[in-house]
NUKOLVEX-543448 format. One record per residue: residue number from 1; x, y, z of N, C-alpha, C in turn; chain. Coordinates in Angstrom, 2 decimals, padded with zeros to 5 digits, always signed. Each point is the difference from the previous one (the first is absolute). Example, Ala and Ser with C-alpha at 12.3 -4.5 7.8 and 13.67 -1.06 7.14 Angstrom:
BEGIN
{pt 1 {+013.19 -005.69 +007.80} {-000.89 +001.19 +000.00} {+000.90 +001.20 +000.00} 'A'},
{pt 2 {-000.35 +001.05 -000.72} {+000.82 +001.19 +000.06} {-000.77 +001.09 +000.73} 'A'},
END
This chain:
BEGIN
{pt 1 {+082.13 +117.78 +160.14} {-000.90 -001.50 -000.44} {+000.03 -000.28 -001.48} 'A'},
{pt 2 {+000.38 -000.99 -000.44} {+000.10 -000.43 -001.54} {-001.32 -001.34 -000.14} 'A'},
{pt 3 {-000.51 +000.18 -000.97} {-000.72 -001.49 -000.60} {+000.29 -000.47 -000.88} 'A'},
{pt 4 {+000.02 -001.16 -000.40} {+000.37 -001.04 -000.62} {-001.13 -000.24 -001.28} 'A'},
{pt 5 {+000.07 +000.04 -001.18} {-000.83 -000.28 -001.03} {-000.21 -001.55 +000.07} 'A'},
{pt 6 {-001.27 -000.74 +000.29} {+000.01 -001.38 -000.05} {-000.68 -000.31 -001.28} 'A'},
{pt 7 {-000.71 +000.79 -000.82} {-000.53 -000.49 -001.54} {+000.52 +000.91 -001.02} 'A'},
{pt 8 {-000.25 -000.52 -001.27} {+000.29 +000.80 -001.13} {-000.79 +001.13 -000.06} 'A'},
{pt 9 {+000.39 +001.17 -000.20} {-000.66 +001.40 -000.05} {-000.51 +000.19 -001.24} 'A'},
{pt 10 {-001.32 +000.20 -000.11} {-000.20 +000.35 -000.80} {-000.47 +001.17 -000.77} 'A'},
{pt 11 {+000.26 +000.51 -001.41} {+000.08 +000.92 -000.53} {-000.26 +001.31 +000.08} 'A'},
{pt 12 {-001.39 +000.14 +000.42} {-000.79 +001.05 +000.48} {+000.90 +000.64 +001.42} 'A'},
{pt 13 {+000.72 -001.01 +000.42} {+000.32 +000.29 +001.48} {+001.39 +000.21 -000.33} 'A'},
{pt 14 {+000.65 +000.29 -001.19} {+001.54 +000.53 -000.49} {+000.81 -001.43 -000.36} 'A'},
{pt 15 {-000.73 -001.32 +000.26} {+001.02 -001.14 -000.25} {-000.45 -000.47 -001.54} 'A'},
{pt 16 {+000.99 -001.09 -000.24} {-000.36 -000.97 -001.37} {-000.79 -001.04 -000.05} 'A'},
{pt 17 {-000.49 -000.32 +001.32} {-001.08 -001.18 +000.18} {+000.97 -001.05 -000.40} 'A'},
{pt 18 {+001.03 -000.28 -000.01} {+001.03 -001.14 -000.37} {+000.75 -000.55 +001.22} 'A'},
{pt 19 {+000.19 -001.02 +000.57} {+001.16 -000.24 +000.71} {+001.12 -000.06 -000.50} 'A'},
{pt 20 {+000.52 -000.78 -001.11} {+001.28 -000.34 -001.03} {-000.13 +000.98 -001.16} 'A'},
{pt 21 {+001.07 -000.17 -000.54} {+000.46 +000.42 -001.33} {+001.16 -000.92 -000.58} 'A'},
{pt 22 {-000.14 -000.21 -001.20} {+001.61 -000.61 -000.49} {+001.05 +000.86 +000.02} 'A'},
{pt 23 {+000.94 -000.30 +000.36} {+001.44 +000.97 -000.15} {-000.05 +000.58 -001.09} 'A'},
{pt 24 {+000.38 +001.51 -000.25} {+000.35 +000.51 -001.22} {-001.11 +000.23 -000.73} 'A'},
{pt 25 {-001.14 -000.17 +000.44} {-001.16 -000.18 -000.96} {-000.60 +001.50 -000.18} 'A'},
{pt 26 {-000.57 +000.56 -001.08} {-000.40 +001.17 -000.26} {-001.55 -000.07 +000.64} 'A'},
{pt 27 {-000.56 +001.06 +000.87} {-001.15 -000.30 +000.45} {-000.69 +001.14 -000.79} 'A'},
{pt 28 {-001.45 -000.39 -000.24} {-001.10 +001.08 -000.45} {-001.26 -000.48 +000.78} 'A'},
{pt 29 {-000.70 +001.53 -000.21} {-001.27 +000.14 +000.81} {-000.88 -000.85 -000.39} 'A'},
{pt 30 {-001.02 +000.09 +001.03} {-000.81 -001.25 -000.42} {-001.17 +000.56 -001.32} 'A'},
{pt 31 {-001.16 -000.51 -000.15} {-000.87 -000.27 -001.09} {-001.06 +001.36 +000.25} 'A'},
{pt 32 {+000.05 +000.30 +001.37} {-001.24 +000.89 +000.37} {+001.02 +000.78 +001.11} 'A'},
{pt 33 {-000.58 +001.79 +000.41} {+001.03 +000.62 +000.84} {+000.17 -000.90 +001.40} 'A'},
{pt 34 {-001.00 -000.93 +000.33} {+000.46 -000.97 +001.26} {+000.38 -001.34 -000.15} 'A'},
{pt 35 {+000.18 -000.50 -001.04} {+000.29 -001.38 -000.18} {+001.69 -000.33 +000.31} 'A'},
{pt 36 {+000.01 -000.99 +000.27} {+001.38 -000.32 +000.58} {+001.30 +000.14 -001.57} 'A'},
{pt 37 {+001.14 +000.21 +000.50} {+000.86 +000.47 -000.78} {-000.12 -001.38 -001.06} 'A'},
{pt 38 {+000.75 -000.05 -000.81} {+000.45 -000.71 -001.14} {+001.57 -000.10 -000.24} 'A'},
{pt 39 {+000.62 -001.76 +000.02} {+001.20 -000.05 -000.50} {+000.31 -000.53 -001.18} 'A'},
{pt 40 {+001.10 +000.36 -000.84} {+000.06 -000.12 -001.64} {+001.14 -001.28 +000.18} 'A'},
{pt 41 {+000.20 -000.38 +001.05} {+001.15 -000.71 +000.00} {+000.27 -001.50 -000.81} 'A'},
{pt 42 {-001.43 -000.24 -000.17} {+000.21 -001.62 -001.34} {-000.19 +000.72 -001.13} 'A'},
{pt 43 {-000.24 +001.27 -000.56} {-000.17 +000.60 -001.47} {+001.25 +000.02 -000.53} 'A'},
{pt 44 {+000.13 -000.15 -001.13} {+001.31 +000.63 -000.92} {+001.15 -001.44 +000.22} 'A'},
{pt 45 {+001.28 +001.08 -000.58} {+001.18 -001.20 -000.05} {+001.11 +001.13 -000.04} 'A'},
{pt 46 {+001.20 -000.42 +000.56} {+001.33 +000.55 -000.20} {-000.05 +000.88 -001.32} 'A'},
{pt 47 {+000.37 +001.12 +000.18} {+000.34 +000.66 -000.93} {-001.19 +000.94 -000.67} 'A'},
{pt 48 {-001.02 -000.27 +000.37} {-001.50 +000.54 -000.25} {+000.07 +001.41 +000.60} 'A'},
{pt 49 {-000.99 +001.03 -000.17} {+000.04 +001.34 +000.44} {-001.68 -000.33 +000.53} 'A'},
{pt 50 {-000.02 +000.98 +001.28} {-001.19 +000.55 +000.32} {-000.90 +000.85 -000.56} 'A'},
{pt 51 {-001.20 -000.62 -000.76} {-000.71 +001.34 -000.86} {-001.37 +000.46 +000.33} 'A'},
{pt 52 {-000.37 +000.97 +000.24} {-001.77 +000.20 +000.05} {-000.53 -000.02 -000.82} 'A'},
{pt 53 {-001.20 -001.02 +000.67} {-001.06 -000.06 -001.21} {-000.97 +000.63 +000.00} 'A'},
{pt 54 {+000.05 +001.25 +000.92} {-000.88 +001.15 -000.22} {-000.90 -000.04 +001.29} 'A'},
{pt 55 {-000.90 +000.75 +000.62} {-000.13 +000.67 +001.24} {-000.91 -001.07 +000.81} 'A'},
{pt 56 {-000.54 -000.94 -000.75} {-001.17 -000.94 +000.47} {+000.27 -001.53 +000.32} 'A'},
{pt 57 {+001.24 -000.33 -000.35} {+000.82 -001.26 +000.11} {+001.74 -000.15 +000.15} 'A'},
{pt 58 {+000.22 -001.46 +000.96} {+001.52 +000.07 +000.16} {+000.82 +000.27 -000.93} 'A'},
{pt 59 {+001.06 +000.44 +000.06} {+001.06 +000.28 -000.69} {+000.41 -001.66 -000.55} 'A'},
{pt 60 {+000.49 -000.02 -000.90} {+000.56 -001.08 -000.66} {+001.50 -000.15 -000.47} 'A'},
{pt 61 {+000.93 -001.20 +000.44} {+000.83 -000.20 -000.46} {+000.17 +000.03 -001.68} 'A'},
{pt 62 {+001.20 +000.45 -000.48} {-000.32 -000.10 -001.63} {+001.55 +000.41 -000.59} 'A'},
{pt 63 {+000.34 -000.65 -001.24} {+001.39 -000.03 -000.61} {+000.30 +001.35 -000.18} 'A'},
{pt 64 {+000.93 +000.53 +000.46} {+000.53 +001.33 -000.67} {-000.38 +000.33 -001.29} 'A'},
{pt 65 {-000.10 +001.20 -000.04} {-000.03 +000.22 -001.80} {+001.18 -000.31 -000.43} 'A'},
{pt 66 {-000.13 -000.26 -001.50} {+000.98 -000.58 -000.95} {+000.90 +001.21 -000.21} 'A'},
{pt 67 {+001.28 -000.38 -000.16} {+000.71 +001.13 +000.27} {+000.69 +000.48 +001.52} 'A'},
{pt 68 {-000.61 -000.25 +000.82} {+000.19 +000.53 +001.21} {+000.58 -000.88 +000.80} 'A'},
{pt 69 {+001.17 +000.19 +001.32} {+000.36 -001.09 +000.76} {+000.60 +001.43 +001.00} 'A'},
{pt 70 {-000.10 -000.49 +001.13} {+000.34 -000.02 +001.21} {+000.10 +001.68 +000.02} 'A'},
{pt 71 {-001.25 +000.97 -000.29} {-000.29 +001.10 -000.13} {-000.37 +000.57 +001.34} 'A'},
{pt 72 {+000.82 +001.19 +001.03} {-000.39 +000.31 +001.34} {-000.41 +001.52 -000.37} 'A'},
{pt 73 {-001.34 +000.76 +000.07} {-000.08 +001.31 +000.36} {-000.33 +000.16 +001.07} 'A'},
{pt 74 {+001.18 +000.98 +000.60} {-000.15 +000.16 +001.49} {+000.90 +001.49 +000.04} 'A'},
{pt 75 {-001.10 +001.10 +000.94} {+000.77 +001.37 +000.81} {+001.12 -000.39 +000.32} 'A'},
{pt 76 {+001.26 +000.36 +000.25} {+001.04 -000.09 +000.87} {+000.47 +001.24 +000.10} 'A'},
{pt 77 {+000.85 +000.07 +001.26} {+000.75 +001.66 +000.16} {+001.45 -000.32 -000.37} 'A'},
{pt 78 {+000.27 -001.25 -000.39} {+001.28 +000.01 -000.56} {-000.21 -001.55 -001.00} 'A'},
{pt 79 {+000.86 -000.07 -000.73} {+000.27 -001.07 -000.88} {-000.05 -001.47 +000.92} 'A'},
{pt 80 {-000.56 -000.94 -000.58} {+000.18 -001.56 +000.72} {+001.34 -000.46 +000.20} 'A'},
{pt 81 {+000.59 -000.43 +000.95} {+001.40 -000.51 +000.17} {+000.25 -001.04 -001.17} 'A'},
{pt 82 {-000.68 -000.65 -000.40} {+000.27 -001.19 -001.14} {-001.38 -000.28 -000.74} 'A'},
{pt 83 {+000.20 +000.97 -001.19} {-001.39 -000.43 -000.62} {+000.52 -001.08 -001.29} 'A'},
{pt 84 {-001.22 -000.66 -000.53} {+000.07 -001.15 -000.74} {-000.42 +000.91 -001.36} 'A'},
{pt 85 {+000.62 -000.83 -001.30} {-000.81 +000.60 -001.30} {-001.19 -000.24 +000.08} 'A'},
{pt 86 {-000.55 +001.19 -000.75} {-001.51 -000.10 -000.07} {-000.71 +000.93 +001.21} 'A'},
{pt 87 {+000.63 +000.10 +001.08} {-000.47 +000.90 +001.30} {-000.23 +001.58 -000.36} 'A'},
{pt 88 {-001.04 +000.75 +000.37} {-000.22 +001.41 -000.50} {-000.51 +000.53 +001.40} 'A'},
{pt 89 {+000.78 +001.13 +000.51} {-000.76 +000.84 +000.94} {+000.33 +001.34 +000.07} 'A'},
{pt 90 {-000.72 +000.88 +000.69} {-000.14 +001.61 +000.14} {+001.12 +000.20 +001.01} 'A'},
{pt 91 {+001.01 +000.78 -000.45} {+001.09 +000.37 +001.10} {-000.88 +001.18 +000.41} 'A'},
{pt 92 {-000.50 -000.12 +001.15} {-000.70 +001.76 +000.89} {+001.08 +001.06 +000.18} 'A'},
{pt 93 {+001.42 -000.43 +000.36} {+000.73 +000.94 +000.27} {+000.37 +000.70 -001.03} 'A'},
{pt 94 {+000.46 -000.42 -001.45} {+000.09 +000.50 -001.11} {-001.19 +000.35 -000.88} 'A'},
{pt 95 {-001.44 -000.49 +000.31} {-000.88 +000.10 -000.91} {+000.14 -000.36 -001.15} 'A'},
{pt 96 {+000.24 -001.44 -000.08} {+000.45 -000.28 -001.69} {-000.38 -001.52 +000.35} 'A'},
{pt 97 {-000.72 -000.67 -001.54} {-000.01 -001.50 +000.08} {+001.20 -000.76 -000.22} 'A'},
{pt 98 {+000.86 -000.91 +000.64} {+000.82 -000.27 -000.50} {-000.56 -001.92 -000.28} 'A'},
{pt 99 {+001.15 -000.72 -000.78} {-000.27 -001.37 -000.33} {+001.41 -000.46 +000.17} 'A'},
{pt 100 {+000.43 -001.62 +000.05} {+000.65 -000.92 -000.51} {-000.26 -000.67 -001.07} 'A'},
{pt 101 {+001.12 +000.08 -001.21} {+000.03 -000.84 -001.03} {+001.44 -000.61 -000.48} 'A'},
{pt 102 {-000.07 -001.27 -000.04} {+001.31 -000.37 -000.38} {+001.32 -000.10 +000.90} 'A'},
{pt 103 {-000.44 +000.31 +000.94} {+001.05 +000.39 +001.32} {+000.16 +001.16 +000.24} 'A'},
{pt 104 {-001.00 +000.81 -000.37} {+000.65 +001.74 +000.08} {-001.04 +000.80 +000.41} 'A'},
{pt 105 {+000.08 +000.73 +001.25} {-001.10 +000.85 -000.03} {-000.16 +001.33 -001.01} 'A'},
{pt 106 {-001.32 +000.51 -000.02} {-000.07 +000.95 -000.92} {-001.30 +001.08 +000.29} 'A'},
{pt 107 {-000.18 +001.13 -000.18} {-001.17 +000.84 -000.08} {-000.71 +000.27 -001.11} 'A'},
{pt 108 {-001.38 +000.07 +000.08} {-000.89 +000.14 -000.77} {-000.04 +001.08 -000.35} 'A'},
{pt 109 {-000.03 +000.81 -000.99} {-000.28 +001.26 -000.63} {-001.74 -000.26 -000.19} 'A'},
{pt 110 {-000.47 +001.11 +000.83} {-001.45 -000.03 -000.14} {-000.30 +001.36 -000.30} 'A'},
{pt 111 {-001.07 -000.08 -001.20} {-000.56 +001.29 -000.56} {-001.19 -000.24 -000.16} 'A'},
{pt 112 {-000.95 +001.50 +000.48} {-001.11 -000.27 -000.05} {-000.80 -000.20 -001.51} 'A'},
{pt 113 {-001.26 -000.40 +000.04} {-000.45 +000.22 -001.65} {-000.80 +000.94 +000.09} 'A'},
END
């Protein structure tokens, strides 16, 4: 036997308390532990980055810091198939930081302070 949910499932029962969301929109938890989830789809504009504003407020979209563009930091088992200039990643197989600048991949030399 199966049951079909006929109404929005509230947060305390494992739901989001929302019926729909904007496609491709990031979703943030509510303002309380049982509050409805929030969409930040209407915030920011193309090219901005989602930035934490601390523990008690919703993240905001802001311009990337000056001098940075297209920066990606991620652990990967192998190098990405088509990285862009400015991308940075950690190759978990080789245990080294790598990046791409001026069309070429490179390895960071990391030394402890």
